[in-house]
Backbone as JSON, one array per atom type, in Angstrom:
{
  "sequence": "MASKSSVGPQSQGSQSEKATSVSSRSRRSSAYDDNFERHLFHHNMYPEGYEYPDGRSTPDLCGMDSVHQALLAARVSLSPSQFSDSGFRDFKRKNKTNPEEEVTVKPVPDFFDGAPLGAIDKAVMHELDRKIISTKHATAPLARFDGANGSRAIDALQNYGKDQPEYDGNPYTFSSTYHDGTLKLYAHPVTAPSTPNGTPEYPMAQINTWGMTGTINTFRRGAAASRNARDLARRHRDSFIENANTKSREARSRTRRNEEDDALQGQIADACDDNPGDD",
  "N": [[-19.57, 9.57, 6.84], [-20.07, 6.39, 5.84], [-18.5, 3.15, 5.02], [-17.85, 0.15, 2.99], [-16.4, -2.69, 2.18], [-16.42, -5.43, 0.22], [-16.41, -9.01, 0.15], [-17.02, -11.68, 0.88], [-18.34, -14.3, 3.21], [-17.93, -13.8, 5.98], [-18.09, -11.25, 8.52], [-16.86, -8.51, 10.23], [-16.73, -5.87, 12.79], [-15.18, -2.95, 12.36], [-12.38, -1.68, 14.39], [-12.33, 0.78, 16.71], [-10.63, 3.74, 16.74], [-7.61, 5.33, 18.17], [-7.5, 8.74, 18.63], [-4.86, 10.38, 17.07], [-2.24, 12.32, 18.71], [-2.2, 16.07, 18.44], [0.55, 17.55, 16.85], [3.8, 19.37, 15.85], [4.8, 17.75, 13.91], [3.06, 15.51, 13.29], [-0.47, 14.48, 12.47], [-3.88, 13.5, 12.53], [-4.9, 12.62, 9.88], [-7.26, 13.02, 7.1], [-9.57, 11.99, 4.93], [-10.23, 13.74, 3.3], [-7.91, 15.38, 3.17], [-5.46, 16.95, 1.26], [-2.96, 15.81, 0.9], [-3.81, 13.31, 1.24], [-4.9, 12.73, -1.23], [-3.14, 13.27, -3.08], [-1.62, 10.95, -2.32], [-3.06, 8.81, -3.34], [-2.85, 9.03, -6.04], [-0.67, 8.81, -6.53], [-0.26, 6.26, -6.11], [-1.59, 5.08, -8.05], [-4.42, 4.82, -7.72], [-7.27, 5.69, -8.9], [-10.1, 8.26, -9.46], [-13.55, 7.62, -10.15], [-14.06, 8.03, -13.62], [-11.64, 9.3, -14.2], [-9.38, 11.14, -15.92], [-6.4, 11.15, -17.65], [-3.42, 12.88, -17.94], [-2.46, 13.17, -20.53], [-4.97, 13.41, -21.7], [-6.22, 10.78, -22.01], [-8.88, 8.61, -21.27], [-9.73, 6.53, -18.28], [-10.27, 3.37, -19.03], [-13.15, 1.59, -19.95], [-14.87, -0.6, -17.6], [-14.44, -4.08, -17.72], [-16.74, -6.95, -18.12], [-18.89, -5.94, -16.73], [-21.5, -6.29, -17.59], [-22.05, -8.95, -16.58], [-21.96, -8.56, -14.06], [-23.85, -6.6, -13.34], [-26.17, -8.33, -13.65], [-25.8, -10.13, -11.87], [-26.23, -8.82, -9.71], [-28.85, -8.08, -9.7], [-30.32, -10.33, -8.64], [-33.17, -11.58, -7.11], [-33.76, -11.84, -3.42], [-34.77, -14.09, -0.69], [-34.88, -13.09, 1.7], [-35.58, -10.58, 1.63], [-38.08, -10.72, 0.63], [-41.77, -9.76, 0.83], [-42.87, -11.33, 2.74], [-40.59, -11.78, 4.41], [-39.34, -9.26, 5.09], [-41.37, -6.62, 5.76], [-43.53, -3.7, 5.66], [-43.21, -2.41, 8.2], [-40.56, -3.33, 9.04], [-39.08, -1.76, 7.24], [-39.98, 0.78, 7.84], [-38.73, 0.86, 10.49], [-36.03, 0.66, 9.51], [-35.7, 3.32, 8.81], [-36.26, 5.0, 10.6], [-33.93, 4.21, 12.5], [-32.03, 4.97, 10.76], [-32.36, 7.79, 10.84], [-31.42, 8.42, 13.18], [-28.86, 7.36, 13.47], [-25.5, 8.53, 14.14], [-23.23, 10.94, 12.46], [-20.24, 9.78, 11.1], [-16.46, 10.16, 11.23], [-14.68, 10.26, 8.2], [-11.57, 8.25, 7.92], [-8.31, 8.04, 6.58], [-7.18, 5.09, 6.67], [-7.86, 2.02, 5.46], [-10.36, 1.18, 6.89], [-13.24, -0.27, 6.81], [-17.02, -0.07, 7.86], [-17.5, -2.31, 8.2], [-16.38, -5.49, 6.77], [-15.48, -8.16, 4.73], [-14.06, -11.52, 4.59], [-11.57, -14.06, 4.05], [-10.92, -16.71, 6.51], [-8.03, -17.56, 8.31], [-7.06, -19.93, 8.22], [-7.73, -20.75, 5.53], [-6.15, -20.45, 3.72], [-3.44, -21.56, 1.8], [-0.38, -22.18, 3.74], [2.33, -21.35, 2.41], [1.45, -19.91, 0.43], [0.24, -17.64, 2.05], [2.79, -16.81, 3.43], [4.34, -15.96, 1.38], [2.73, -13.94, -0.25], [1.93, -12.04, 2.12], [1.87, -9.04, 3.2], [0.2, -8.35, 1.51], [-2.15, -9.26, 0.98], [-3.11, -9.81, 3.69], [-3.92, -7.11, 5.56], [-4.05, -6.31, 8.21], [-3.14, -6.23, 11.64], [-4.25, -7.99, 13.38], [-4.5, -11.02, 14.16], [-6.7, -12.5, 14.23], [-8.57, -11.32, 12.68], [-10.47, -11.3, 9.43], [-8.91, -12.41, 6.37], [-7.4, -10.15, 4.07], [-8.5, -7.57, 4.02], [-10.98, -6.18, 2.07], [-11.25, -2.98, 0.98], [-11.74, -0.95, -1.65], [-9.46, -0.21, -3.53], [-7.18, -1.26, -2.28], [-8.35, -3.95, -1.67], [-8.71, -5.05, -4.24], [-6.0, -5.03, -4.97], [-4.97, -7.13, -3.4], [-6.78, -9.39, -4.23], [-5.55, -9.43, -6.69], [-3.01, -10.2, -6.22], [-3.57, -12.86, -5.16], [-4.78, -13.99, -7.5], [-2.67, -13.78, -9.62], [-0.72, -15.73, -8.42], [2.19, -17.48, -8.36], [2.34, -17.22, -11.06], [4.65, -16.83, -13.95], [4.72, -13.84, -15.37], [2.63, -11.63, -14.55], [-1.3, -11.28, -15.06], [-3.92, -9.35, -16.47], [-6.95, -9.07, -16.57], [-8.92, -7.17, -16.54], [-11.43, -7.51, -15.33], [-13.55, -6.74, -12.35], [-13.56, -7.89, -9.25], [-14.01, -7.33, -6.86], [-15.78, -5.29, -4.7], [-17.18, -2.21, -3.34], [-18.87, -0.36, -1.16], [-20.67, 2.9, -0.13], [-22.23, 4.76, 2.28], [-24.55, 7.59, 2.78], [-26.58, 9.64, 4.52], [-28.91, 8.15, 3.48], [-28.47, 7.42, 1.15], [-27.2, 4.68, -0.64], [-24.6, 3.88, -2.59], [-22.7, 1.64, -4.69], [-19.71, 0.12, -5.98], [-17.54, -0.99, -8.46], [-14.23, -2.63, -8.39], [-11.75, -3.01, -10.36], [-8.49, -4.47, -11.31], [-6.0, -2.94, -13.24], [-3.62, -3.3, -16.26], [-0.43, -1.72, -16.18], [-0.29, 1.54, -17.73], [1.92, 2.65, -18.76], [5.11, 2.16, -20.28], [6.99, -0.21, -18.11], [5.64, 0.57, -15.51], [3.63, 0.49, -12.99], [0.71, -1.52, -11.87], [-2.57, -0.33, -12.32], [-5.46, 1.05, -10.61], [-8.84, 1.65, -11.2], [-11.82, 2.72, -10.6], [-15.26, 2.22, -10.44], [-18.8, 3.44, -10.57], [-21.27, 1.32, -10.01], [-24.25, 1.34, -9.29], [-26.69, 3.37, -7.94], [-28.75, 4.03, -4.9], [-31.57, 5.52, -3.38], [-32.13, 4.75, -0.38], [-33.92, 5.43, 1.75], [-36.43, 5.85, 0.6], [-38.42, 4.65, -0.81], [-40.22, 1.4, 0.13], [-39.54, -0.62, -1.94], [-37.65, 0.41, -3.49], [-35.65, 0.43, -1.43], [-35.36, -2.51, -0.99], [-34.11, -3.14, -3.63], [-31.83, -2.22, -3.36], [-30.68, -2.86, -1.17], [-30.85, -5.71, -1.71], [-29.0, -5.91, -3.83], [-26.41, -5.11, -2.76], [-25.94, -7.11, -0.99], [-25.91, -9.35, -2.93], [-23.77, -8.15, -4.25], [-21.95, -8.86, -2.26], [-21.82, -11.94, -1.93], [-21.11, -12.52, -4.78], [-18.52, -11.43, -4.91], [-17.53, -13.05, -2.75], [-17.35, -15.69, -4.17], [-15.65, -15.35, -6.2], [-13.49, -14.6, -4.55], [-13.2, -17.08, -3.12], [-12.35, -18.82, -5.36], [-9.96, -17.93, -6.46], [-8.26, -18.27, -4.1], [-8.52, -20.81, -3.96], [-7.27, -21.84, -6.22], [-4.47, -20.6, -5.85], [-3.74, -22.5, -3.58], [-3.69, -24.6, -4.65], [-1.58, -24.29, -6.75], [0.31, -23.74, -4.96], [0.65, -26.21, -3.73], [1.14, -28.21, -5.66], [3.45, -27.28, -6.27], [5.14, -27.81, -3.85], [4.86, -30.48, -3.94], [6.42, -31.04, -6.41], [8.95, -30.43, -5.63], [9.27, -32.37, -3.9], [9.4, -34.52, -5.15], [11.64, -34.25, -6.79], [13.39, -33.86, -4.8], [13.68, -36.43, -3.65], [14.3, -37.96, -6.24], [16.72, -36.77, -6.56], [17.87, -37.83, -4.5], [17.73, -40.65, -4.67], [19.34, -41.06, -7.06], [21.95, -40.42, -5.6], [22.21, -42.27, -4.15], [22.47, -44.64, -5.87], [24.94, -43.84, -7.36], [26.89, -43.78, -4.98], [26.54, -46.45, -4.73], [27.93, -47.51, -7.05], [30.21, -46.31, -6.68], [31.28, -48.02, -4.67], [31.24, -50.66, -5.58], [33.22, -51.28, -7.9], [33.72, -53.07, -9.82], [34.72, -55.62, -12.19], [38.34, -55.43, -13.62]],
  "CA": [[-19.78, 8.56, 5.77], [-19.75, 4.75, 6.19], [-18.28, 2.47, 3.85], [-17.41, -1.37, 3.42], [-15.88, -3.68, 0.94], [-17.53, -7.01, 0.16], [-15.58, -10.07, -0.33], [-17.04, -12.93, 1.46], [-19.41, -14.41, 4.12], [-17.49, -13.25, 7.3], [-18.07, -9.88, 8.99], [-16.14, -8.19, 11.44], [-16.75, -4.59, 12.76], [-14.1, -2.23, 12.57], [-12.0, -1.43, 15.75], [-12.22, 2.25, 17.1], [-9.17, 4.15, 16.61], [-7.53, 6.43, 19.05], [-7.06, 9.88, 17.79], [-3.43, 10.85, 17.08], [-1.94, 13.48, 19.22], [-1.37, 17.0, 17.45], [2.07, 17.84, 16.99], [4.18, 19.64, 14.43], [5.21, 16.73, 13.14], [1.9, 14.39, 12.97], [-1.57, 15.0, 12.71], [-4.45, 12.69, 12.15], [-5.18, 12.68, 8.51], [-8.68, 12.97, 6.58], [-10.0, 11.49, 3.38], [-10.22, 15.24, 2.47], [-6.81, 16.13, 2.84], [-4.81, 17.42, -0.42], [-2.02, 14.96, 0.66], [-4.11, 11.93, 1.01], [-5.6, 12.88, -2.59], [-1.94, 12.98, -3.96], [-0.97, 9.78, -2.21], [-3.86, 8.41, -3.87], [-2.93, 9.22, -7.41], [0.73, 8.09, -6.78], [-0.24, 4.6, -6.33], [-2.53, 4.76, -9.32], [-5.78, 4.46, -7.25], [-8.01, 6.68, -9.55], [-11.57, 7.93, -8.96], [-14.47, 7.14, -11.42], [-14.1, 8.65, -14.72], [-10.47, 10.08, -14.0], [-8.66, 11.31, -17.18], [-5.05, 11.0, -17.57], [-2.71, 14.15, -18.11], [-2.78, 13.47, -21.9], [-6.31, 13.64, -22.09], [-6.94, 9.69, -22.13], [-9.99, 8.26, -19.84], [-9.55, 5.55, -17.88], [-10.58, 2.3, -20.04], [-14.24, 1.06, -19.35], [-14.59, -2.15, -17.09], [-14.75, -5.42, -18.52], [-17.63, -7.91, -17.13], [-19.99, -5.23, -15.94], [-22.99, -6.93, -17.73], [-22.59, -9.94, -16.02], [-21.99, -8.08, -12.43], [-25.13, -6.09, -12.92], [-27.16, -9.25, -13.74], [-25.64, -10.96, -10.77], [-26.88, -7.92, -8.49], [-30.56, -7.92, -9.87], [-30.93, -11.38, -8.42], [-34.04, -11.59, -5.92], [-33.21, -12.52, -2.26], [-35.8, -14.43, 0.01], [-34.97, -12.25, 3.28], [-36.19, -9.13, 1.55], [-39.55, -10.58, -0.01], [-42.47, -9.07, 1.42], [-43.12, -12.03, 3.92], [-39.75, -11.73, 5.33], [-39.14, -7.84, 4.91], [-42.52, -5.77, 6.02], [-43.38, -2.19, 5.83], [-42.76, -1.88, 9.58], [-39.22, -3.25, 9.23], [-38.83, -0.57, 6.61], [-40.09, 2.12, 8.85], [-37.85, 0.8, 11.75], [-34.89, 1.11, 9.33], [-35.76, 4.7, 8.28], [-36.1, 5.51, 12.18], [-32.74, 3.93, 12.69], [-31.35, 5.95, 9.76], [-32.07, 9.32, 11.05], [-30.67, 8.4, 14.44], [-27.35, 7.12, 13.33], [-24.55, 9.73, 14.1], [-22.1, 10.8, 11.43], [-18.67, 9.25, 11.22], [-15.45, 10.92, 10.65], [-13.56, 9.29, 7.49], [-10.15, 8.36, 7.99], [-7.42, 7.47, 5.68], [-6.89, 3.97, 6.97], [-8.9, 0.95, 4.87], [-11.05, 0.3, 8.01], [-14.49, -0.01, 7.01], [-17.55, -0.27, 9.12], [-17.85, -4.23, 8.29], [-15.97, -6.43, 5.87], [-15.96, -10.03, 4.37], [-12.73, -11.88, 4.05], [-11.3, -15.26, 4.39], [-10.39, -17.01, 7.56], [-6.43, -17.68, 8.18], [-6.93, -21.34, 7.63], [-8.52, -21.07, 4.39], [-5.27, -20.2, 2.63], [-2.12, -22.28, 2.32], [0.82, -21.33, 4.74], [3.36, -20.93, 1.82], [0.69, -18.82, -0.21], [-0.05, -16.52, 2.98], [3.91, -16.51, 3.69], [4.98, -15.44, 0.12], [2.07, -12.83, -0.17], [2.16, -11.51, 3.3], [1.02, -7.87, 3.35], [-0.65, -8.0, 0.38], [-3.27, -9.88, 1.42], [-3.02, -9.73, 5.21], [-3.73, -6.06, 5.77], [-4.27, -6.13, 9.61], [-2.12, -6.83, 12.75], [-4.73, -8.96, 14.32], [-4.52, -12.57, 13.39], [-8.18, -13.2, 14.26], [-9.52, -10.61, 11.87], [-10.6, -12.07, 8.32], [-7.68, -11.85, 5.55], [-7.63, -9.4, 2.69], [-9.59, -6.62, 3.87], [-11.01, -5.45, 1.04], [-11.62, -1.64, 0.92], [-11.74, -0.45, -2.89], [-7.95, -0.7, -4.2], [-6.59, -2.54, -1.45], [-9.16, -5.24, -1.99], [-8.36, -5.53, -5.5], [-4.41, -5.55, -5.01], [-4.81, -8.46, -2.45], [-7.28, -10.31, -5.16], [-4.81, -9.53, -7.97], [-1.99, -10.96, -5.87], [-3.99, -14.09, -5.15], [-5.09, -14.45, -8.88], [-1.23, -13.95, -10.38], [0.2, -16.47, -7.58], [2.55, -18.82, -9.31], [2.58, -16.87, -12.68], [5.72, -15.74, -14.42], [4.31, -12.68, -15.58], [1.15, -11.29, -14.11], [-2.16, -11.03, -16.05], [-4.68, -8.48, -15.94], [-8.12, -9.13, -17.5], [-9.86, -6.02, -16.21], [-12.63, -7.78, -14.62], [-13.97, -6.62, -11.11], [-13.63, -8.94, -8.44], [-13.88, -6.65, -5.47], [-17.07, -4.07, -4.73], [-17.39, -1.52, -2.02], [-20.02, 0.51, -0.93], [-20.6, 3.86, 0.89], [-23.8, 4.85, 2.64], [-24.67, 8.7, 3.34], [-27.82, 10.26, 4.49], [-29.93, 7.29, 2.99], [-28.0, 7.19, -0.08], [-26.43, 3.76, -0.97], [-23.55, 3.66, -3.81], [-22.19, 0.64, -5.0], [-18.71, 0.2, -6.79], [-16.33, -1.89, -8.66], [-12.78, -1.78, -8.16], [-10.8, -3.9, -10.95], [-7.07, -4.0, -11.27], [-5.63, -3.13, -14.96], [-2.62, -3.28, -16.58], [0.17, -0.48, -16.48], [-0.39, 2.0, -18.59], [3.05, 3.15, -19.31], [6.24, 0.96, -19.74], [7.76, -0.17, -16.73], [4.67, 1.31, -14.7], [2.75, -0.25, -11.82], [-0.7, -1.84, -12.12], [-3.6, 1.06, -11.81], [-6.77, 0.57, -9.9], [-9.9, 2.46, -11.56], [-13.4, 2.26, -9.83], [-16.68, 2.48, -11.25], [-19.99, 3.16, -9.77], [-22.13, 0.58, -10.35], [-25.75, 2.05, -9.27], [-27.0, 4.28, -6.42], [-30.32, 3.81, -4.44], [-32.19, 6.26, -1.83], [-32.78, 3.71, 0.68], [-35.46, 5.59, 2.71], [-37.42, 6.82, -0.28], [-39.84, 3.77, -0.89], [-39.68, -0.01, 0.47], [-38.97, -1.24, -3.23], [-35.98, 0.91, -3.5], [-34.69, -0.28, -0.32], [-35.13, -4.16, -1.3], [-33.71, -3.47, -4.71], [-30.5, -1.55, -3.15], [-30.2, -4.3, -0.21], [-30.51, -6.84, -2.73], [-27.6, -5.44, -4.85], [-25.38, -5.09, -2.04], [-25.9, -8.91, -0.53], [-25.4, -10.19, -4.13], [-22.31, -8.11, -4.52], [-21.02, -9.8, -1.16], [-21.81, -13.35, -2.73], [-20.4, -12.71, -5.8], [-17.02, -11.34, -4.27], [-16.86, -14.43, -2.09], [-17.1, -16.71, -4.98], [-14.56, -14.97, -6.92], [-12.5, -14.67, -3.54], [-12.76, -18.59, -2.76], [-11.98, -19.47, -6.7], [-8.61, -17.6, -6.21], [-7.73, -18.98, -3.02], [-8.38, -22.64, -4.29], [-6.28, -21.85, -7.33], [-3.48, -20.62, -5.28], [-3.63, -23.16, -2.49], [-3.4, -25.89, -5.63], [-0.32, -23.99, -7.11], [1.17, -23.89, -3.9], [0.73, -27.88, -2.86], [2.0, -28.89, -6.59], [4.93, -26.69, -6.22], [5.84, -28.32, -2.99], [5.06, -31.87, -4.54], [7.38, -31.37, -7.55], [10.28, -30.21, -4.97], [9.45, -33.58, -2.82], [9.91, -35.42, -6.24], [12.85, -33.76, -7.42], [14.39, -34.24, -3.62], [13.69, -37.92, -3.52], [15.19, -38.34, -7.54], [18.33, -36.82, -6.38], [18.83, -38.81, -3.32], [17.96, -42.1, -5.38], [20.67, -40.96, -7.97], [22.77, -40.21, -5.1], [22.59, -43.48, -3.43], [23.27, -45.29, -7.05], [26.21, -43.08, -7.42], [27.49, -44.34, -3.91], [26.81, -48.05, -5.06], [28.76, -47.84, -7.95], [31.8, -46.22, -6.25], [31.54, -48.89, -3.49], [31.32, -51.85, -6.36], [33.54, -50.79, -9.2], [33.64, -54.3, -10.81], [35.91, -56.21, -12.68], [38.97, -54.41, -14.74]],
  "C": [[-19.18, 7.24, 6.0], [-19.1, 3.93, 4.9], [-17.6, 1.06, 4.34], [-17.08, -1.97, 2.21], [-16.48, -5.01, 1.34], [-16.84, -8.04, -0.37], [-15.82, -11.31, 0.41], [-17.98, -13.03, 2.54], [-18.98, -14.03, 5.5], [-17.22, -11.88, 7.34], [-17.36, -9.6, 10.28], [-16.37, -6.69, 11.39], [-15.54, -3.92, 12.81], [-13.73, -1.93, 14.01], [-12.05, 0.08, 15.77], [-10.88, 2.72, 17.11], [-8.84, 5.23, 17.26], [-7.09, 7.54, 18.16], [-5.66, 10.04, 18.07], [-3.18, 12.36, 17.73], [-1.61, 14.5, 18.4], [-0.34, 17.33, 17.81], [2.6, 18.83, 15.58], [4.45, 18.8, 13.59], [4.15, 15.79, 12.45], [0.75, 15.05, 13.35], [-2.74, 13.72, 12.49], [-5.37, 13.19, 10.72], [-6.62, 12.58, 8.03], [-8.73, 12.57, 5.11], [-10.05, 12.97, 2.57], [-9.09, 15.85, 2.36], [-6.24, 15.88, 1.44], [-3.75, 16.12, -0.36], [-2.6, 13.72, 0.67], [-4.6, 11.78, -0.37], [-4.21, 12.5, -3.49], [-1.19, 11.57, -3.75], [-1.77, 8.95, -3.01], [-3.4, 7.82, -5.33], [-1.27, 8.82, -7.53], [0.75, 7.08, -6.56], [-1.43, 4.36, -7.06], [-3.94, 4.09, -8.98], [-6.46, 6.03, -7.67], [-9.37, 6.58, -9.09], [-12.05, 7.76, -10.35], [-14.31, 8.46, -12.55], [-12.73, 9.93, -14.8], [-9.7, 10.16, -15.63], [-7.18, 11.77, -16.92], [-4.53, 12.79, -17.99], [-3.04, 14.43, -19.72], [-3.94, 13.25, -22.54], [-6.89, 11.94, -22.25], [-7.78, 9.21, -20.76], [-9.8, 6.83, -19.49], [-10.41, 4.18, -18.74], [-12.35, 1.79, -19.06], [-13.99, -0.24, -18.88], [-15.01, -3.16, -18.01], [-15.77, -6.12, -17.55], [-18.6, -7.06, -16.7], [-21.26, -5.66, -16.19], [-23.24, -7.89, -16.66], [-22.39, -9.45, -14.46], [-23.49, -7.45, -12.2], [-26.23, -7.27, -13.26], [-27.06, -9.97, -12.55], [-26.3, -10.34, -9.55], [-28.19, -7.71, -8.62], [-31.27, -9.16, -9.26], [-31.51, -11.04, -6.72], [-33.59, -11.95, -4.53], [-34.44, -12.34, -1.15], [-35.78, -13.54, 1.23], [-35.35, -11.17, 2.87], [-37.54, -9.24, 0.71], [-40.39, -9.79, 1.08], [-43.02, -9.97, 2.81], [-41.99, -12.0, 4.57], [-39.38, -10.11, 5.85], [-40.56, -6.91, 4.98], [-42.42, -4.5, 6.09], [-43.04, -1.75, 7.25], [-41.11, -2.19, 9.83], [-38.75, -2.37, 8.35], [-38.78, 0.64, 7.24], [-38.96, 1.9, 10.15], [-36.16, 0.89, 10.99], [-34.82, 2.71, 9.13], [-35.67, 5.39, 9.82], [-34.5, 5.29, 12.63], [-31.52, 4.96, 12.11], [-31.43, 7.55, 10.21], [-31.42, 9.36, 12.31], [-29.29, 8.03, 14.44], [-26.35, 8.34, 13.21], [-23.66, 9.98, 12.92], [-20.91, 10.25, 11.93], [-17.78, 10.14, 10.56], [-15.15, 9.9, 9.72], [-12.33, 9.61, 7.72], [-9.63, 7.7, 6.7], [-6.86, 6.12, 5.62], [-8.12, 3.03, 6.15], [-9.5, 0.48, 6.02], [-12.31, 0.38, 7.82], [-15.3, -0.62, 8.03], [-17.81, -1.99, 9.37], [-16.89, -4.49, 7.19], [-16.14, -7.67, 5.75], [-14.52, -10.03, 4.32], [-12.55, -13.36, 4.39], [-10.41, -15.54, 5.56], [-8.82, -17.56, 7.44], [-6.42, -19.13, 7.54], [-7.21, -21.6, 6.22], [-7.18, -21.16, 3.0], [-3.91, -21.19, 2.87], [-1.08, -21.41, 2.93], [1.86, -20.64, 3.66], [2.8, -19.85, 1.04], [0.75, -17.37, 0.78], [1.43, -15.91, 3.47], [4.46, -15.26, 2.64], [4.11, -13.81, -0.19], [2.0, -11.86, 0.79], [1.29, -10.06, 3.19], [-0.06, -7.47, 2.53], [-2.26, -8.59, 0.34], [-3.61, -9.75, 3.17], [-2.65, -8.06, 5.7], [-4.25, -5.55, 7.27], [-3.39, -6.82, 10.42], [-2.61, -7.73, 13.56], [-4.94, -10.35, 13.71], [-5.84, -13.12, 13.44], [-9.36, -12.63, 13.16], [-9.36, -11.67, 10.43], [-9.47, -11.51, 7.44], [-8.56, -11.16, 4.28], [-8.93, -8.56, 2.87], [-9.92, -5.48, 2.96], [-11.64, -4.17, 1.02], [-11.12, -0.76, -0.33], [-10.4, -1.01, -3.5], [-7.44, -1.63, -3.51], [-6.99, -3.76, -1.59], [-8.47, -5.94, -3.22], [-6.99, -5.71, -5.64], [-4.55, -6.72, -4.28], [-5.4, -9.51, -3.5], [-6.28, -10.47, -6.28], [-3.59, -10.36, -7.62], [-2.36, -12.57, -5.97], [-4.24, -14.91, -6.8], [-3.53, -14.64, -9.65], [-0.31, -15.02, -9.23], [0.6, -17.44, -8.33], [2.88, -18.44, -10.6], [3.96, -16.19, -12.76], [5.73, -14.63, -14.52], [2.86, -12.46, -14.97], [0.06, -10.94, -15.26], [-3.09, -10.24, -15.64], [-5.83, -8.53, -16.84], [-9.24, -8.02, -17.14], [-11.0, -6.19, -15.79], [-12.53, -7.34, -13.13], [-14.2, -7.66, -10.33], [-14.04, -8.67, -7.07], [-14.73, -5.3, -5.58], [-16.95, -3.42, -3.16], [-18.6, -0.73, -2.32], [-19.93, 1.99, -0.03], [-22.14, 4.13, 1.09], [-23.64, 6.29, 3.42], [-25.9, 8.97, 3.52], [-28.92, 9.64, 3.73], [-29.5, 7.06, 1.53], [-26.89, 5.98, -0.15], [-25.53, 3.93, -2.32], [-22.71, 2.53, -3.65], [-20.98, 0.63, -5.97], [-18.12, -0.82, -7.09], [-15.1, -1.33, -8.78], [-11.99, -3.26, -8.99], [-9.23, -3.57, -11.0], [-6.58, -4.07, -13.02], [-4.1, -2.94, -14.98], [-1.88, -1.91, -16.64], [0.11, 0.16, -17.63], [0.73, 3.07, -19.27], [4.03, 1.99, -18.98], [6.94, 0.84, -18.41], [6.94, 0.51, -15.64], [4.4, -0.12, -14.06], [1.39, -0.55, -12.6], [-1.54, -0.5, -11.52], [-4.82, 0.31, -11.06], [-7.99, 1.63, -10.1], [-10.94, 1.94, -10.47], [-14.3, 2.83, -10.9], [-17.9, 2.4, -10.51], [-20.96, 2.2, -10.54], [-23.92, 0.88, -10.37], [-25.82, 2.99, -7.82], [-28.46, 3.71, -5.94], [-30.31, 4.69, -3.29], [-32.7, 5.04, -1.19], [-33.77, 3.93, 1.48], [-36.34, 6.24, 2.05], [-38.63, 5.85, -0.18], [-39.26, 2.41, -0.31], [-39.05, -0.83, -0.72], [-37.85, -0.78, -3.49], [-35.24, 0.38, -2.68], [-34.19, -1.55, -0.42], [-34.18, -4.22, -2.45], [-31.99, -3.18, -4.6], [-29.62, -2.51, -2.04], [-29.5, -5.33, -0.94], [-28.96, -7.07, -3.37], [-26.4, -5.85, -3.6], [-24.93, -6.47, -1.34], [-25.55, -9.41, -1.69], [-24.1, -9.85, -4.63], [-21.27, -9.06, -3.65], [-20.89, -11.17, -1.76], [-20.92, -13.53, -3.88], [-19.08, -12.25, -5.58], [-16.36, -12.27, -3.85], [-16.72, -15.16, -3.06], [-15.97, -16.53, -5.85], [-13.32, -15.37, -5.82], [-12.07, -16.46, -3.22], [-12.27, -19.24, -3.96], [-10.42, -19.42, -6.6], [-7.73, -18.26, -5.11], [-7.55, -20.11, -3.34], [-7.33, -22.68, -5.41], [-4.92, -21.64, -6.71], [-3.08, -21.5, -4.44], [-2.87, -24.45, -3.69], [-1.99, -25.9, -6.21], [0.88, -24.17, -6.41], [1.57, -25.53, -3.51], [1.42, -28.47, -4.33], [3.1, -28.61, -6.48], [5.88, -27.55, -5.19], [5.74, -30.03, -3.38], [6.19, -32.17, -5.87], [8.75, -31.23, -7.03], [10.33, -31.68, -4.22], [9.88, -34.65, -3.77], [11.37, -35.26, -6.25], [13.89, -34.25, -6.18], [14.85, -36.01, -3.71], [14.4, -38.31, -5.02], [16.51, -38.24, -6.83], [18.85, -37.4, -5.52], [18.9, -40.14, -3.95], [19.45, -42.15, -6.13], [21.97, -40.95, -6.87], [23.32, -41.49, -4.68], [22.92, -44.36, -4.66], [24.4, -45.01, -7.44], [27.15, -43.72, -6.36], [27.59, -45.84, -4.19], [27.99, -48.59, -6.03], [29.96, -47.58, -7.66], [32.07, -47.36, -5.36], [31.91, -50.44, -4.15], [31.99, -51.41, -7.96], [33.88, -51.92, -10.43], [34.99, -54.57, -11.2], [36.94, -55.42, -13.46], [38.86, -55.31, -16.24]]
}
């Protein structure tokens, strides 16, 4: 199964991982491992349609109507003049010959989008650190969004500089899986803790499914939705980065003004001490 997360215009292929040597203490984990499933639940990363032990269901996602509308936008690159029947046949041929890939537990999608290092203010990047930089490679895009990991990064940017975090329940991160000709697109919001003193929760919801090898029109709809999701995520990401950068710069400006005021007051006080005046 292949997966990707969509958050911007830059793409980078995932690097191959070396298999971990098998020993009594460590082994390569799989997404089908029960321990991995428990790990996800422990960190409030819930599957679609999850029900809490007390019978409550995860809330419906907000803003999905606008998401669906955005994903329906036509793409010139997929019009009959740009993407012909021969192109569709070539896609199906490559789909048949594409080898299956093992799914691992690390958020390393086949490709991902993100912001370059220079796009985020250094103070923001230093403060948020691992929440938005999920790779050790400095040349890789920031915030490698893969489901809940991506929504957590967006949440950190969205709430940067706020005294208390706010959760609007809207999805700003999207991911997709492609397996055996089937494309599935998902939305990943961050929601408020469901218990007192709890931590944020990361539900997911399927947006739609497309059989990409069925007909050329179905392919066009699925491919357009996938590309539109990337564009939509990029717009959200860029907006949150810009807001975080602005807050960081304003904070530095206030600090400089306060330091200058303190220095001026100190100079005035020193001058008064040197010139006490007449008795």
